[in-house]
Steps between C-alpha positions, in 0.01 A plus 500: 500500500204552275645845423829355383318233288319787336813689443666209320211453281444869408860628470623429143855625583523250786363216289746580214771484761380170642471365139856616444632290795274199387642514148864506638416187702350339202792568277764392754320266750813307547656802681460586863221758542471609852239760591759773538614443132135488379432825704788670337371401147162632593620812664304445820585399848539124581174476719292706250627278216428173669154615620410655161620194298296261706197723457546548131583146398345294788837330587810622693794563280701227640223243424447639156889448434471138631203440276689622189797288596299185540313568163836529329638198669180288411549602134871409508413155671233432239672621186872426551727216625713734727601356845267628767790667681575707197127594471495593870807729440380645161174617658664672797513247789812480705457144609341198364337418826326833521383469149369153555312592826333820351429322176314225675328753727359696198435215240427215742772273334883488486675630194599147405141376535375784291763413230400137491134583481571750229690252302247238519224707377714711267384343160151549574548866653703601195221377255257688713688821460502460105193642328291244329547661160890462526458122604270436205741682261789286642304189433407601144686312205770696348323619198803662340680172487185323383450750212847492405501121507211504258654739269821295487300191417304667233819636346648155500183362345446249778160607627310676219177662607168473312518866408846453338359216302227724357752754404709249303 
């Protein structure tokens, strides 16, 4: 087994093949990705693919796919108002029950509980993601309007400045 681990780490061609399969899963994680299909993408046998993928990435291909689906579902639950069943189907689950059970197993909470928590903390979390310089810029007065207003007032003669009095 140590020899196979070394082979996966040292063989750049095998790593490229594994990455090709991983990229395909990332691009279409909502699709079914049995080991047979992944092995075909990689051009290796099913057993060799499964063993090499786990050695290269530290996680079996099926668990990697589940993790990607849960990540996408979490983002959709947090950032959209889509019904949970639509999110389940959009991220590749065939049943709401399976989605909920596996989601809870991986995240420690149900999809609806995660959504409630995300909505309750959303305003603060959104501000935390915005850089301080952008927040400060948003809180500044609108100087274009202020300068334009001053010019309008000066042109109408309603607010002469001391420098204008000196010129007169």
